[in-house]
N, C-alpha and C positions, 0 to 999 in steps of 0.2 A: 843495384840496390835491391834488397829483399823486402818481402811483405811486411815484416815487423818494423823494419827501418822506415818504410813509407808510412805506415800507420802512426808511428811515433813522431815523425817529422811533419806530416801533413794532415793527420787525422782531425785535429782541432779545426783546421780551415774547412774541412768537409763536414763539420758538425758531428764528428764521431768522438764522443767523450772517452777519456782515458780508460774508464772502467769497462768500456765496450770493445776495446782493442782485441782482447782475446777472442771474443765471439766473431769479430770480423776477420781475424787471422784464420780461424777455423774455416770460414766460408771461402777465403781467397788464397789459402796457403799453396795450392797447386796451380795457380794461374801463372801463365808465362809472359804476360804483358800488363802494362799499366799506362794509362794516358792521363797526364796531368796538364791542365790548361790554366795558365796564369793570365789574368786580365789586369792591366795596369789601371784603367779608370772605368770600372764597370758602372753601368747606370741601369736603374730599374726601368722596365718598359711595360706597357700594358699587354695583357695576354691577348693572343690572336689565334685564329684558326688557320691551319695550314694543311693542305692535302699532301700527305706523306706517301701516297700510293706510288709504288715503284722505287721508293728510296730505302726500303727495308728499315734499318735502324739508324740510317745516317741522313741528316738534314743539314744543309749548309745555308746559312743566312747571311746576306750582305746588308747590314743595317746602316750603311753610310750612303 
């Protein structure tokens, strides 16, 4: 799947309006990967602090 296809198919779910697709395409056109996560029953939770030291940009949460 290519960037334009992903934007057209999933952009609305991510809050990207159709008129913004071209701008996002320009930002992401050379990317080699995309991660889409689908949640079946998402629930809103209260914000909380977490120490992300040593996790770089990845944080795994077990909310169950």
